[in-house]
C-alpha positions in Angstrom: -62.4 127.2 -231.7 -58.9 128.1 -230.9 -58.4 125.4 -228.2 -58.8 122.6 -230.7 -55.9 123.8 -232.8 -53.3 122.9 -230.1 -54.3 119.2 -229.8 -54.3 118.9 -233.6 -50.8 120.4 -233.8 -49.6 118.1 -231.0 -51.1 115.1 -232.8 -49.4 116.0 -236.1 -46.0 116.5 -234.3 -46.3 113.1 -232.5 -47.3 111.4 -235.8 -44.3 112.9 -237.7 -42.0 112.0 -234.8 -43.4 108.4 -234.8 -42.9 108.0 -238.6 -39.4 109.4 -238.4 -38.5 106.8 -235.7 -40.1 104.0 -237.7 -38.0 104.9 -240.8 -34.8 105.3 -238.9 -35.4 102.0 -237.0 -36.0 100.1 -240.2 -32.8 101.4 -241.8 -30.8 100.5 -238.7 -32.4 97.0 -238.6 -31.7 96.4 -242.2 -28.1 97.4 -241.8 -27.7 95.1 -238.8 -29.2 92.2 -240.7 -27.1 92.8 -243.8 -24.0 92.6 -241.6 -25.1 89.6 -239.6 -26.7 87.6 -242.5 -25.0 88.8 -245.7 -26.1 85.7 -247.6 -29.7 86.9 -247.4 -29.1 90.2 -249.2 -28.2 89.8 -252.9 -27.3 92.7 -255.1 -28.6 91.9 -258.6 -25.8 93.9 -260.2 -23.2 91.9 -258.2 -24.8 88.6 -259.3 -24.7 89.6 -262.9 -21.0 90.8 -262.6 -19.8 87.6 -261.0 -21.7 85.3 -263.4 -23.5 83.1 -261.0 -26.7 82.9 -259.1 -26.2 83.6 -255.4 -29.5 82.0 -254.6 -27.8 78.6 -255.3 -26.3 77.2 -252.1 -22.6 77.9 -251.5 -20.1 77.4 -248.7 -19.7 80.7 -246.9 -16.9 80.0 -244.5 -13.2 79.1 -245.1 -11.5 76.2 -243.4 -8.2 76.6 -241.6 -5.6 76.0 -244.3 -2.9 74.2 -242.2 -2.7 71.4 -239.7 0.1 69.8 -237.8 0.8 66.1 -238.6 -0.8 63.8 -236.0 -3.3 66.4 -234.8 -7.0 66.2 -235.7 -8.2 68.6 -238.4 -11.9 69.6 -238.5 -13.9 71.9 -240.7 -17.7 72.5 -240.5 -18.9 74.0 -243.7 -21.7 76.6 -243.5 -23.9 76.6 -246.5 -26.1 79.6 -247.4 -28.8 80.1 -248.3 -29.6 77.2 -246.1 -32.5 74.9 -247.0 -33.4 71.2 -246.8 -33.2 70.5 -250.5 -29.4 70.6 -250.8 -26.8 67.8 -250.6 -23.2 68.2 -249.5 -20.7 65.5 -250.3 -17.0 65.0 -250.1 -15.8 64.2 -253.6 -12.0 64.0 -253.5 -9.8 64.0 -250.4 -6.7 62.3 -248.9 -7.6 58.9 -247.4 -7.3 60.2 -243.8 -10.0 62.8 -244.3 -13.7 61.9 -243.9 -17.0 63.7 -244.0 -20.0 62.6 -241.8 -22.5 65.0 -243.5 -21.7 67.8 -241.1 -18.0 67.9 -240.3 -14.9 67.2 -242.5 -12.3 65.7 -240.1 -9.3 63.5 -239.9 -5.7 63.1 -238.6 -3.0 63.6 -241.2 -0.1 61.1 -241.3 2.1 62.6 -244.0 3.6 66.1 -244.6 2.7 68.1 -247.7 -0.1 69.9 -249.3 -3.4 68.2 -249.9 -6.8 69.3 -251.3 -10.4 68.2 -250.8 -13.4 69.0 -252.8 -16.9 69.4 -251.4 -19.9 69.2 -253.8 -23.1 71.1 -253.2 -26.0 69.6 -255.1 -29.5 71.0 -255.4 -32.3 70.0 -257.8 -29.9 68.2 -260.2 -27.4 71.0 -260.4 -24.1 71.1 -258.5 -21.1 73.2 -257.6 -17.7 71.8 -256.6 -15.5 73.8 -254.2 -11.9 72.9 -253.7 -10.0 73.6 -250.5 -6.2 73.3 -249.9 -4.6 72.2 -246.7 -0.9 72.3 -245.7 0.3 69.5 -243.3 3.3 70.6 -241.3 5.3 69.2 -238.4 
């Protein structure tokens, strides 16, 4: 009867080691995903503190805030969480700035500070985000 005890101990040790590796691997994978895709992980306390719902689409990258007069300016807004039911439109901008549905672009012809507003609309609700741009020479 004694010879069967060793395989059982070996099996239990392998099982415990396997479970340990699964737990450690899942923690490492979650940490990696939280860093790479922060918009997918929402802390409910943070949402309550900030007063808005992070499941509603929002622009998650910042445009360059300066451009040289006569040079082309481009900004590709990234919206998260991304889905097909959102609308992104350029509401207010200088006349040289356009939006083709993907990229905000244009070539400034005057010095100064300008702003543009992008509206994110989903299911009848919307959020306007304003960005400032300094045109220098």
